Steps between C-alpha positions, in 0.01 A plus 500: 500500500336763280122491484426413137129565548572853621721554202222382274267763640736781412504672164758350268806723469714304258608673185246441228529552127249615241566442133440795271272357232639748246854384580468138618871472568492774766390422855417797720568490877182598678551428869769438758524460879618856559212644300253294702649634825480857373146448376388357833650790690355755259153343531517524878624858498232606250224352712642658815519839329138484386386392847694786659347748255150386595578513873630855466185603307272360770704659778477838325119482518465337840320803645207457260193325648167396355159566653545203732837630625682227310820567313401599148813387307563127548662201332271294278689190393701474178449542130570192285870423468668634190847478354720797424766449236845615613857464387532177701176346385139523611433573867162400646348757735168547680382857540307565827153647473410810701142595581352834601174426683371838377602425144680831444874430528675274252841336545736513203836324527799688365710184516251276324273709275177342391601400150872439553608181328870563440763714670622822347843350433344262247288777351821696446675201344246461221566825309874437529460158336278649232751773421777242489321350200326207668185398317172471684490124450837451672413677827372192683807288426744781580325590826491134600879496469531822700229449762449126517208289393258714702461749217224325302269799506730706278367359176509672164139608553587650840791693356283632217239619752770671709632680195151632431480625860832679457375662183196632687723626782719684250198656327360627832839633609563677168173695542542596867437859611815712547330816625711689759794264448843663511804320364812705564731291282416263216716247318406397146630224278400270216550135594555237234459129569654204322162360398324514166220755509209546263692801366879483518506881535317490831660558839370569850503867605555529875479800735587476870423793730630612839235652728546772759571240770788355297324177409527385141212340315413388151328799342434389144554203274383442146628375169645739244633506148879525502490746793361760260402855589136417430504197731658693787271797446197274517621351829572840656170648382316205651664572837390862484148409392465272802587782737879537507499878458807576716813500285780280638805702595741273315484225239784251460543293187734365235548629150161394367424815304127431497465556874697825503299642211171404663580613858491882454176469303324353803703600810653829397686585822661161561880509480692229317785281625664260256606165639875473551506122473343511153714793391819331616413187303419705190828691514712191565341323204656763276852438635744215435497225762851594609390854584179416684631433851686831520212690338251347744705627793512845343122500462464402865706804594227715347186371666670413828638853545383674817405824325400619155825697449708184544261304280528761223878485523499120474256528210732735312799276570321197352410693185854631460648153551288307249364755250781484248503121453147407604265787405190278499556410867549862609204616292281238667598638842503871419151520348337417837732704720230709667257217577779274625581749777148597610530296818727767653185714544346243733586380855829311519325223696295424189786487247540126545140455381465763226824466301384174343187300414607233746153471663380359167818322397536311828140382488529356151864392513419132540247483218596769250656342193525164680161346441508196280286485189162347556358244266261754356464873461417681826187716491540858623227465763656185642851647519373823654313308767804287586740797511251695712465212747875460517563871555232541767660207684844664482348833610446362850878490548591836348697717739392843614712785368788600724452845646131490419435781748659731241220426254273749678755771421515394136120517479502849657747618237802547726809561285800272529851559371745211482254298707483749787219738589614846387389677816704257709806571284474875557469454879805273501697757301 
C-alpha cells in the first residue's frame, strides 16, 4: 500500500490553473509533474555548484595562516536563503559564507552574484517581449504562462525599473572611451521597426565593427532622421570625438546615401563596399516577376566570381542582356559598379563577411519589420534601450571572422588582388 502520509508531505505536482483576470475565460497552466522534477534537480545542482565553488576558493587559499597558525580562509555558515527566478520557476538556494580571519580577502561567487534575482535568460526575454509590442502591464500574465506561477516578481513596476536600468546602461555605453581602438571593417545600416515612434521618420542607425582579432562588436547605435547624411555624420563624428582616430579599412553598407556622403567627411581613407544582398533586391524590384529568377542567378555570377576579371565580364553580360528592355534595372546596378567590387582588394577568406551587411541583418532579422504595434507611441529612449539590450545579448553569439589572422596584413596595408596577397602571387608565378 502507498503511504498517503508520505505523499501528503511532498509538494503537490498536479497541474494547476490560474485564471487571467483580464481574460476570465482563459486558464493558464502553471505547473506539472515534469516541471517539478526538473525544478528539484536544478535546485540540487545549483546548490552543489555553489558549494563546490566555495570549496575551491578555500582550497586555493589553504596555505594562508593567521597569527595563531590557524587557516585564515574558512567556512562561516550560510547567508539567508533566497530564490532565483529561472525559466522553470523560482529556485531556492543558500549561499555559503566565507570568512577571512584577517579581514582582507573577500569571496565573490560568479555563479550566484550578490544581487542576482533572476537568470540571464529571463533578462534577455524581457526586451524581446517589449519589442514584440507587449505592454508593460501584460508582462506578469505573459510570463506566468511562459514560466509558471513562480513569476510574481515581474510586475509592471519591476519591468519599468528594468527599462530605466537599460536606459542607463545604454547611456554609459554610448559615451565609452574609444581611444586606441582599431576596427578593421565596419558594417552600417539603418534599422526600421514595425512600432509607432514619436517621429515616424526616425530609425535606428547601427554600426558593427570587426577588431584586429576578428571579433565583431556593436560599435555605435543611435536614432536618426530617415538615414540622412546629417544623422550619419553626427554618429561618425561622435565616434571620432571619443577616440576612434584610426580609419577603418573598409565600410560595408546598403544604398543609404546619407552614410556614403558622410563617411569620407569623417574617415577619409576608408574604402566602400556596397551590400550585394540589398543591391540584388533593388535590381530585381525593377524587373518583371517572370524575369527575376534568371536575373538573380546572373547577379550571383558577378559577386561569386573568383576574380575581378570574371566579375567584370559577368557584369557586362548582365547589362547587355537587360539594358534594352529594362534600363532602370541596369542603371541601378551600373551606378555602383566600382563599390560593388571593392571586396576583391581584400583577403578571399573575408569575402563571405564583407560582401553584405549580414552581421547586421542576421541580428535584426527576427524583429525588423515584424514587431507588432504597441498600444501607444514608443518613446525614442525606450526603444533605443530595448534595441541596445537585445543587440548586446546577440553579440555574445557573433562568430569571429574566418581567416582573422589576415586582418593583421590588412592593417599593415598589404595589397591584395583577387583576394590573394600580391607578393604571394608573384612567387607562385
